[in-house]
C-alpha positions as CSV (number, residue, x, y, z in Angstrom):
1,X,94.7,123.2,-94.7
2,X,92.3,126.0,-95.9
3,X,89.3,127.4,-93.9
4,X,86.9,125.5,-96.2
5,X,88.8,122.2,-95.4
6,X,88.5,122.9,-91.8
7,X,84.8,123.7,-92.0
8,X,84.4,120.3,-93.8
9,X,86.1,118.4,-91.0
10,X,84.0,120.2,-88.4
11,X,80.8,119.2,-90.4
12,X,81.9,115.7,-90.4
13,X,82.6,115.7,-86.6
14,X,79.7,118.0,-85.8
15,X,78.7,115.8,-82.8
16,X,82.0,116.3,-81.2
17,X,82.0,120.0,-81.9
18,X,78.7,120.4,-80.3
19,X,79.1,117.9,-77.3
20,X,82.5,118.9,-76.0
21,X,81.8,122.6,-75.4
22,X,78.5,121.6,-73.6
23,X,80.4,119.1,-71.4
24,X,82.9,121.7,-70.5
25,X,80.3,124.2,-69.8
26,X,78.3,121.8,-67.9
27,X,81.1,120.6,-65.6
28,X,82.1,124.2,-65.0
29,X,78.6,125.2,-64.2
30,X,78.1,122.4,-61.7
31,X,81.2,123.3,-60.0
32,X,80.6,127.1,-59.9
33,X,77.0,127.0,-58.7
34,X,77.2,123.9,-56.4
35,X,80.5,123.9,-55.0
36,X,82.0,127.5,-55.2
37,X,81.0,129.7,-52.2
38,X,79.7,133.2,-52.4
39,X,82.1,136.2,-51.9
40,X,81.1,139.5,-50.3
41,X,83.1,142.7,-50.6
42,X,83.0,145.6,-48.0
43,X,84.7,148.8,-48.7
44,X,85.6,152.0,-46.7
45,X,87.3,155.2,-47.7
46,X,89.6,157.3,-45.7
47,X,90.9,160.7,-45.9
48,X,94.6,161.5,-44.7
49,X,94.9,165.0,-43.1
50,X,98.5,166.2,-42.9
51,X,99.4,169.9,-42.1
52,X,102.7,171.8,-41.8
53,X,104.5,172.0,-38.7
54,X,103.3,175.6,-38.1
55,X,99.8,174.3,-38.2
56,X,98.9,176.0,-41.4
57,X,97.1,174.0,-44.0
58,X,99.3,173.1,-46.9
59,X,98.1,174.6,-50.2
60,X,101.1,175.0,-52.5
61,X,102.1,172.2,-55.0
62,X,105.1,171.0,-53.1
63,X,103.1,170.4,-50.0
64,X,100.3,168.8,-51.9
65,X,102.8,166.4,-53.3
66,X,104.2,165.5,-49.9
67,X,100.7,164.9,-48.5
68,X,100.0,162.4,-51.3
69,X,103.2,160.7,-50.7
70,X,102.1,160.3,-47.0
71,X,98.9,159.0,-48.0
72,X,100.7,156.4,-50.0
73,X,102.8,155.5,-47.0
74,X,99.6,155.2,-44.9
75,X,98.1,152.8,-47.5
76,X,101.0,150.5,-47.2
77,X,100.3,150.2,-43.6
78,X,97.4,147.9,-44.5
79,X,99.9,145.1,-45.4
80,X,101.9,145.4,-42.3
81,X,102.0,142.4,-39.9
82,X,101.0,144.6,-37.0
83,X,97.9,145.7,-38.5
84,X,96.8,142.2,-39.5
85,X,97.8,140.9,-36.0
86,X,95.8,143.6,-34.3
87,X,92.9,143.0,-36.7
88,X,92.8,139.3,-35.8
89,X,92.8,140.2,-32.0
90,X,90.0,142.7,-32.4
91,X,87.7,140.7,-34.6
92,X,88.3,137.4,-32.9
93,X,89.2,135.5,-36.3
94,X,91.8,133.0,-36.4
95,X,93.3,134.0,-39.8
96,X,92.8,136.3,-42.7
97,X,93.8,133.8,-45.3
98,X,90.2,133.5,-46.5
99,X,90.0,137.2,-47.2
100,X,91.4,139.5,-49.9
101,X,92.5,142.8,-49.0
102,X,93.1,145.6,-51.7
103,X,93.9,149.1,-51.0
104,X,93.8,151.9,-53.6
105,X,95.7,155.2,-53.2
106,X,95.9,157.5,-56.2
107,X,98.9,159.8,-56.9
108,X,96.5,162.9,-57.2
109,X,94.5,162.5,-54.0
110,X,94.7,161.9,-50.4
111,X,91.8,159.5,-50.2
112,X,92.5,155.8,-49.5
113,X,90.0,153.1,-50.5
114,X,90.1,149.8,-48.5
115,X,88.2,146.7,-50.0
116,X,87.8,143.5,-48.1
117,X,86.5,140.4,-49.8
118,X,85.5,137.2,-48.0
119,X,83.1,134.4,-47.6
120,X,81.1,136.0,-44.7
121,X,79.4,139.4,-45.1
122,X,79.6,140.5,-41.5
123,X,83.2,139.4,-41.1
124,X,84.3,141.4,-44.3
125,X,82.7,144.4,-43.0
126,X,84.2,144.0,-39.5
127,X,87.7,143.5,-40.9
128,X,87.4,146.7,-43.1
129,X,86.4,148.9,-40.4
130,X,88.9,147.4,-37.8
131,X,91.7,147.7,-40.2
132,X,90.8,151.4,-41.0
133,X,90.6,152.2,-37.2
134,X,94.1,150.5,-36.5
135,X,95.7,152.2,-39.4
136,X,94.5,155.7,-38.3
137,X,96.0,155.1,-34.8
138,X,99.4,153.8,-36.0
139,X,99.5,156.7,-38.7
140,X,99.2,159.4,-36.1
141,X,101.3,157.6,-33.6
142,X,104.3,156.6,-35.9
143,X,104.0,159.0,-39.0
144,X,103.1,162.3,-37.3
145,X,99.9,162.4,-39.5
146,X,97.2,164.7,-38.1
147,X,94.3,162.4,-38.7
148,X,92.9,159.5,-40.9
149,X,89.4,160.3,-41.0
150,X,86.9,157.7,-42.3
151,X,84.7,159.2,-45.0
152,X,82.5,156.0,-45.6
153,X,82.2,153.2,-42.9
154,X,82.1,149.8,-44.4
155,X,78.6,148.3,-44.3
156,X,77.6,144.8,-44.4
157,X,77.1,143.8,-48.1
158,X,73.6,142.5,-48.8
159,X,74.5,140.7,-52.0
160,X,77.5,138.7,-53.1
161,X,80.1,140.3,-55.2
162,X,81.4,137.1,-56.7
163,X,82.4,134.8,-58.1
164,X,81.7,135.6,-61.7
165,X,80.1,132.2,-62.4
166,X,78.6,133.2,-65.8
167,X,82.0,134.2,-67.1
168,X,83.6,131.1,-65.9
169,X,80.9,128.9,-67.6
170,X,81.4,131.0,-70.9
171,X,85.1,130.6,-70.8
172,X,85.1,126.9,-70.2
173,X,82.5,126.4,-73.1
174,X,84.9,128.3,-75.3
175,X,87.7,126.1,-74.2
176,X,85.8,123.0,-75.1
177,X,85.2,124.4,-78.5
178,X,88.9,125.0,-79.1
179,X,89.5,121.5,-77.7
180,X,87.2,119.9,-80.1
181,X,88.6,121.8,-83.2
182,X,92.1,120.6,-81.9
183,X,90.9,117.1,-81.6
184,X,89.2,117.0,-85.1
185,X,92.4,118.4,-86.7
186,X,94.5,115.9,-84.9
187,X,92.4,113.0,-86.0
188,X,92.7,114.2,-89.7
189,X,96.4,114.4,-89.4
190,X,96.6,111.0,-88.0
191,X,94.3,109.6,-90.6
192,X,96.6,108.3,-93.5
193,X,93.9,106.7,-95.7
194,X,93.6,107.9,-99.3
195,X,90.1,109.0,-100.2
196,X,90.3,111.1,-103.3
197,X,91.8,110.6,-106.8
198,X,93.9,113.8,-106.4
199,X,95.6,112.4,-103.5
200,X,96.6,109.3,-105.4
201,X,97.9,111.5,-108.1
202,X,100.0,113.6,-105.6
203,X,101.4,110.5,-103.9
204,X,102.2,108.5,-107.1
205,X,103.3,111.5,-109.3
206,X,101.2,110.4,-112.3
207,X,97.9,111.8,-113.5
208,X,94.4,110.2,-113.1
209,X,93.5,108.9,-116.6
210,X,90.1,107.2,-115.6
211,X,87.6,106.7,-112.9
212,X,85.3,103.8,-112.1
213,X,81.9,104.8,-110.8
214,X,80.8,103.3,-107.6
215,X,78.4,100.4,-108.5
216,X,75.2,100.0,-106.4
217,X,73.3,96.7,-106.1
218,X,70.0,96.8,-107.8
219,X,66.9,95.5,-106.2
């Protein structure tokens, strides 16, 4: 099947090609805007301070690399059960299952960024700030880190960060379009009727030697 053949098929089933994407997009839009709750993201950043045992600030490349490794280790504390348990106790929440927690720690910096996304803006900010405080305490207690200083305290987000409803609707519309094209092609493949003289010649292996014009009834 050539591209022109496909375009001819789509023209014949134009109603399906238009209505199915609209149906997919409409159902997706109704779900996204009526049933899908808003999400709010609160973020905080911390700086890991680590010095040599002789209390002099590390400046050479080896010491800097060591400090970056320690920062990565500190970042891993956010996923520990102890941090989550103490955060629940401090915030009064029953579970963190409704919150997405992401931690970024680059290999060339000692700054750690924590983002907490959840259904409630106040709780998202409270979880982020509480986890930052708990990690700072445990890092000093267990890892010998001098301090984990909070650079930016998590603020209560004023506007939702998600979900990306418009993108979901567009993707659903495209899925409906692909589904419509697939249905049109499948209908054509299952249709075994012969419509053209060339198809008859191909099936019988003989040339067409004549044609009868379609007779129309007169008035």
